[in-house]
N, C-alpha and C positions, 0 to 999 in steps of 0.2 A: 733511692732520696733518702736524703735524711731525715731523720724525724722531728717532727714538728708539732704545734699544739696549735689550735683556732680558739679566739677568743669571740662571742656575736652575742647579739642581743635579737630576741625573735616576738612578733603581734605587738610591736612599737614598742618597745620596750618590758610589756608585761614577763618576760621570761630573758632568761640566763643562760648562756648557754658556752661547753665546752667540747672542742672534740679531739681527739689527740691520735699520730700514727707513734707510736713506739717501736715494731720491729726491732730496728738495731739498737735500742736502749736494751730490748729483753735479751737477745742473744749475748748479749755483753754483760749484763748479770750471771743469764745461763753458764756462758764460758769460767768466767770469776768463780762463781759458787760450785760449778761441777751438779748440776741442779739434774733428776732425772724426768724423763713428760712429766707428771700430775705438779710435781714440784714449781716445775721450769712454768707451769698455768699458774697455780697459785702464787706465786712470787711477780708473776709477769704482770697480773694482775692488781696486786699491789705495786707496784710503783709504778703501772699503765694510771693507775686512778689519783695516786700520789702527785704526778707529775699535774693535773688538772689541780688539784687541789693548792697546790704551789702554786699554778697562775690564779689565785684568789688571794695572793696577799703582793704585800706590799716594801719595796725597799728593798733594803735585806734580811727578813723575817725569814722566819726558815719552820717546817713542822716534822714531826715524826707519825707514822703511823705506826701501831703493834698489837698483833692479829695475834691473840695469845691464847689457843684453840685448844682441846682436849686430845686433838687426832697427834698420829707417829708425823710431822712433821715439825711440831714444835712449832715457835715462836718465829711468826716474821716479820722480819724491820723493814721499815721504809722511811728514807730520812730525806728532803725534798726540800729545793730551795726556790726562792721568787723569779727565780732567772732559768729554768727548767734544766736543772742541774739534780740528777738521783740518784740514789746507792740503797742499795739493799741486802740483805739475807735469808737465809731458814737456815732453823737448826741444824736440818737431819736432812741433804739434798738431796739421798738420795731412798726416797720414799716415793715407789710406783703402783699402781693399781691398772686391773680390766677397767675399759673403760663402762660408764653406768648406763641405767637403764634406759636414758637418751643418747647412748649413742656419744658421750662429752666423757673425756678426762674427769674423770670420782675428783674435784678441787674439794666438796666436803668431806671426802671421808679424808682427808688429806689432814687437811687443817682441824675438823673434828666442830661437829657442831653445837657444842658448849662454848662455853669461855667468854674474853674480855676482848674489843674492838678502843684501841686508845687511841688518841689523835693527840697531841700536844701540839703548841705550839710557842715559839720564840717571838713573841714580838718587838724583840729591846728591850724589855720593861724587864726590872726585877722578877716579878714572878710569871711564870710562864701559864699562858692557859689548857685549861686540860679538860676533854671531854671524854667519855668511858660508857661505851652498851653493852649488853648482854648480844654474843654471839649470834644470830637469830638460822643464819642456816649453812656457813661455812663456805658458801661461793664466793663470799670477800664482795662484789657488786652489789648481790642485798641488803652484806651486815653494814657496807659505809648505804647504801639509800633507808636504811634507819638508823645511821648515826646521822644523818643532815635531818632528818624529819626530829627527832630526840634529843639531840644535844648541841644542833642549832637554830632550831625549829622552823627548817627551810622544806618547800616541800619540793623531792630532787626524786630523777631519774636516775642512779647510777650504772653505767653496761663495760664491761671490760673482758675483752674476749685475747687466747693466746691460741696458737694453732702449729702445732708441735712438728718437724719433717721424723723422719722415719729415721734420722740417723742422729734426732733430740735438740738437730739445732733447731732456732725457731725461725716461723715459715710464712708469719705472720704477727701483730699485733696493735692493739688499738681497743681505744675507747670513745666516755661520752658523757658528761655530767648535762644533764637538762633539771634548771631550779625554774618554781615559779615567783615571784618577786610580790609581796604584799596586792592587795586589789584586784590581782590576776582576774581575769572574765574568766567563765565557766567554758566556754565558747572555745577558748583556746586551749583549757586543759581538757576538755574532751576530745581534741583535733589529736593535741598529743599522745593522748591516751591507745586512739585506734591506730594512726602510726608507730607507735612501739610495737603494737600487736604484731603488727603485717609486717615491720622488718628483718631483712637477714639476720644473721647470727653478723654482729660487731667485725671478728675478727676474717668471718668471708669474702667481706666487704674491701675491708682491708686487704686480703690473698687478692680478691679479681682486682686490683690500682684505684679503686677510690680513695677520693684525699679528704681531709678532714671539712673543708670546705662540703664536700658533692654528699658527707656521712650525715653533717646538719640539716642538706637541704631535705636527704632523704626521712630527715628525723622531724622536722618542723614546716616544711617546703619550700621552695627557691624562694616563690615571693614574699615568708614569710621573714627572711633572714639580712640580720646586717651585720656581717663581721667588724668587727674592732681591729685587730692584729689579729698578730701571729708572729708565733716564737719557738726557737730550737731547744730539743729536748734530749738531753741526752747521758749517759751513764759516767758519772764521773763521783771518786772521793778523794773524798778533803786531807786525808793520810799522810804522813810523811816523816820523812826519818826525824826533823826537828820534836815534829811534836812527841813522836817516842821517846827523842833525847830528854825530853821536858819532863815527861811522864817520871821516868827515870829516874832524873835529879830530886826529880820531889819526894822520891821516896827518905833521902835521906838516907846517908853516909854512910851507919851501919846497916843498912840494909842492902846497901850495894855494895859496899867490900864480904857482907856474904855470901850476895853472887859468883863475886869473885873466887873465894873460896870452896863455895860447894858446887858451881858450876864452872867456872873457868870461864865464863862470859855469859853473855845474854841472849836470846832469843824473843819480839814478837812479831805477831800475826794481824794485820787488822782484820774483820771479822766479813767486812765487806769487803775488798777489794782482794784479799787472803796474799797481801806483798807481806813478804816474808823483809826481818830487819833485824842485821844479826849484831852483834854489840860482841867485841873483843876486850879481852883483860882491861887490857891498854884505853878502849875507848871507854868504860868502865871507868878506869881509875882518872879520865881527864873530868867524865863529870860528876864525877866524888870532887875534885880542886872545883871545880865551879860552882859546886855545893856549897863547897867551905867556906 
């Protein structure tokens, strides 16, 4: 089944809800980044939550999540669009640990427990909106729950999970975001808190074949959920040879000539998809003449 997310409301509009199945998307990121188990979980959780945050945007708006902790995995970056397109990378993909005391992948140890989480929204205006909060756990879901509460003042429950198979491939990945709207009644909040405390791990639900709609029904009660729409989710990088050419040309004739003289060419690699772009001397000379 292809990855997709669901947008819904619940409790007569008192709650806004999202759920996503992201297994194939996270697997594609894992393959391109060559992540190990723990870093697959860290990057996968970030991409999964990012896809749902992108679904909150409109038109051609985009956002970037940056998780910059003090752990050995280094920075995690996720770029997402309002159309379900996500891409991401983790600085040090070859970080792995034994399971933590709860029998889970030790994402917090890889990410670190101090640092910052930033969300940069490109809403098509001159200035970007940036919200930043400290890392509270390094588990990603809790950190973005804290972001929503403190940077956007929206009480939220954020969950994401990634199950990694013995061959490092992604067995299951998915997530949810539940947000309380202004004026939400305490009864609705209490019901959701109780259901959250009783639900199985989100990644296990995806592995067992639960759809995003069924995940929301488990979280909120089938009778309370009103599905608004669905949207496909996929890993998609926006790099291209043309973009790299533009970047090289912008360096100017002198810098391009240095590449020709010292390196007899140039190579660029995309951080997100690891696509290599090779430029021979004649390619660089053409970019010089274009710039001239």
